[in-house]
N, C-alpha and C positions, 0 to 999 in steps of 0.2 A: 119539798126538797128541790124539785126541778126549777121552781121559781127562784129560790135562793141561788142556785147555780147560775141561772141566766143573769141574775142581778150582779153576781160577782164577776162574770165574764164581761158584761157591759162596762162595769167599773174599771176593769183592767184594760179593755180594748180602747175605750175612749181616750185615756191619756196617751196610749201608744200611737193612736191615730193623730192626735194633736201634735205629738212629738215629731211624727213623720212629716206632717205638713210644715212644721217649724223648720226642720232640717232642709226640706226642699226650698223654702223661702230663703234660708241663709245661703244655700248653695247658689241660687239664682242671683242673689244680691252680690255675692263675691265674684261670680262670673261677670256681672255687669261692671263691677268696680275694676276688675282686672282689664276688661276691654277698654274702659275709659282711660286707665293709667297707661296701658300699652299705646293707645292712640295718641295720648299726650306726649309720651316718650318719643314716638316716631316723629311727631311734629317738631319737637325741640331738637331732635337729632338730625333733621334734614339739613339745616345750615352747616353743621359740622361735617356731615358727609359731603356736602357740596364743596366745601373748602378742600377736603382730602381728595375728592375726585378731580378738582381743577388742578391741584398741586402735582398730581402724578399723570395728568393727561397730556398727550402730545399737543404741540402748539396748533396744528392744523384743525384739531377737533374742539378747541376751546370755544371758538366763536360761531360754531354751527347753530343754525336755527331751522327747525326746533332743536333745542339742546338734547344731547345724549347723556344718559345717566351713567352709563358704564363706559370707561375708556377702552379704546382698542388695544392699548398696551400700557404697561406701567413704566413711566418715565421718571427716574430718580435724578436725572440731570438737572431738573429744575431746582433742586435743593442746593446746588452749588452756587447759584446766582447771588444769594445774599453774602456769601463768604469770599467770592472772587471778584466782586464788583468794586467800584471806587469808594464804597462806604465801609467803615470799620464795624461791620455787624457783630463780629466776635467780641470786639471791645464793648459795644453796647450791651451785649448779652452779659458780659462780666460785670459791667456797671449795675445793671438791674439786679444781678445775683447779690452783689455786695449790699446794695441799698435795701433789698427785700429781706435778706437774712438779718442784717443789723436792726432794721426796723421791727421785725417780728420778735427778735430777742428783747429789744427794749420794751415793747408792748407787754410781753409776757411777764417780765420781771417787775416793771413798775406798776402795771395794773393789778397783778396778784398781791403786791405789797399794800397798795391803797385799798383794794377790795377786802383784804384781810382786816385792815383797820376798821372799815365800816361794818364788817360783819361781826367782829369779836370784841373790839375795844369799846368801852363806855366812856364817853366824854360829852361835855355840854354841846348842845345844838348839833348832835351827830346826824339826826334825820334831816334837819334843815340844810346842813352842808351837803348831804347826799342829794337832796333835791336840787340844790344849786348846781352841783356837778352834772346831774342829768339834764338840767335846763340848758346847759351849753350845747347839747346835741341839737337843739332847735335852731341854733344860729347857722345860717347858710355859710358854706365855705367861702363864697365870694365876698362876704362882708368882712371876714377875718383876713382876707388875702392882702389887702393894702397895708394894714398895720404890721402884719408879720413881715411883709416884704421890706418895709422901712426899717424894721428892727434888724433884719438880716443884713441890710445895707450898712447900718451902723456897725455891725459886728464884722463886716468884711467877708461874709459867707456867700455872697452872690457868685455864681459860676463854680460852686463846689457842691458836693453831695451832702454837706452838713444840714442844710435846711430840709432835706428829704429824710434825714435819719434822726436828728436830735429831738425834734418835737415829739416823736413817738416814744421817747424815754421819760415822758412826763405824764404817764397814765391817761390815755385817751378815755373819755367817759363811757363809751359803749363797752369797752373791755372791762372797765372797773365794775360796771353793772353786771356783766357776766360772771366775773370772779366773785363778787359779793354774793350773788344769788347762789352760786355753787358752794361757797364756804358756809353759808347758812344751813345747808343740808347736812353738814358734818355734825354728829352729835356733840353737844356741849360736854357730855361726860368724858370724852376723850381729852378735852382741854383740862378738865378738873383733875384727871388722873395724871396728866403730865405736870401740872402744878404741884401735886403731892410729891412727885419724884424730883422736884427741884427745877423744872424748866421755867424759864421766863417766856415773855411773849415772843421773842425772836426764836427761841428754841421750839416753841409750839408751832410757829409759822414754818420754820425750816424742817423740822423733824416729823410733823404730823400733817399739816395742811398741804405742803408742797407735794409730798409723795401721793397724797390722795386726790390731788387736783390735776393730775396729768390729762384726764379727758378734756376739761375745760381749757387747759393751757393749749392743748392741741387745736381746739376750736379757735381760740384767739390767734394762734400762730397761722392757721390756714387762712382765716379772714384777712389778717394783716398782710401776709405774704401775697395773697391774690390781689388785694387792693393796691399794694405798692407796686407789684409787677405790672399791673395794667394801668397805673396812674399816668395820665397824660398832662393834666393841668399843671401840677407842681413842677415837674421837670421843664415844661415849656416856660414857666415864669422864672425859674432860678438858674437854669443852665443855658449857657451861651455858646460854648465851643462844641463842635460836632463830635469830637472824640470823647466828650463827657456825657453825651446823650445816653438815655436809657433805651431799652428796646421799644417801648411804647412811642416815644418821641422819634426814635430813629426810623420806625416803620412809616411814619408820615412822610419823612424825607425820602425814604426808599420808594414809597408809592408814587411820588411825583416823578422820580427817575424811571421807574418801571411801569409807567401808566399803560404802555402798549403791550406789555408782557404780563398778562393777568396770571398765567400759571406760575411765573416766578414770584409774583406778589403773594399769591396764595401759599406757596411753599414757604416763604419767609414768615407769613402770619402763622402757619402751622408750627414752624420751629419755635416761634416766640411764645405760643400758647402751651406747648407741651410741658414745660416745667410745672405749671399750675395744675395741669391734669394729672401728672405723675404724682405730685405731692398729695393731691386729694385722694387718689386711690390708695396710696400707701398709708395715709392717716385716716382713712374712711371710718374705721372702727372707733377711733377716738372722737372723730367729728360727730357721729351719730350719738354715741354715748354721752358726750358733753352736752349736746343740744337737749337730749331727753332729761338729763339729770339737773340741768341748770334751772328749769322751771318747776322743780318738785316742791320747793318751799319758798314762800315770799318773805 
């Protein structure tokens, strides 16, 4: 009887001991992972902190060596320089807002429509056409720049914001891929039920897929807004008048004027980057949800 009791005790104690060792290993692994993530976050946050620190730092403290990490006083006067100087910074800000919002709207609408077609419609050479669309992503932007520039010259769109907006209303391939992958995660039974109720393809697209695809639309909108807001190449090529510049292009002109005033330049850069940061934090939930759900089904 005693031997049986000892055997039962050992059979119970050994799994508990193994479970305890497993829990300790998991905890140590998570602690190590958190340390690495925190260290990486600090490294990536240092340049942003340096920009904020320089933007609010008094002028006499900016060029000190060795540099000081904490300013002696918070100086918000530096943020007036972009708006009271000789350059129309507020106008540049408005131009970037118009271009970014309209480009994002065009990408979301056109890419969702094309992505729905590739995900749900059955037509000849569908997969081949989708591969062709994705293959255009491999073309460097500089190769397409000259032909598109000549096209916009013929259309008379040079020195307008149309070249920065209109191409985004023709379903960029990256966003088509995102939309198509997300639409394929929606059960086919929902489409069949809608067809029974008398819905056509447009009804299924507008009443079922659009309401369910808000996360991936948020991802596309954030991507496009951030890219358009920070885009320097295309405004440099297509815009010629200073009052039509975007923020990214205007900052380069502002930098040449404020080269000796680093604190004013950092203040202008901080003001320019704030819209993208604010939009990301507002739509962060949709951004993460869309990224996770986009790759669920191939």
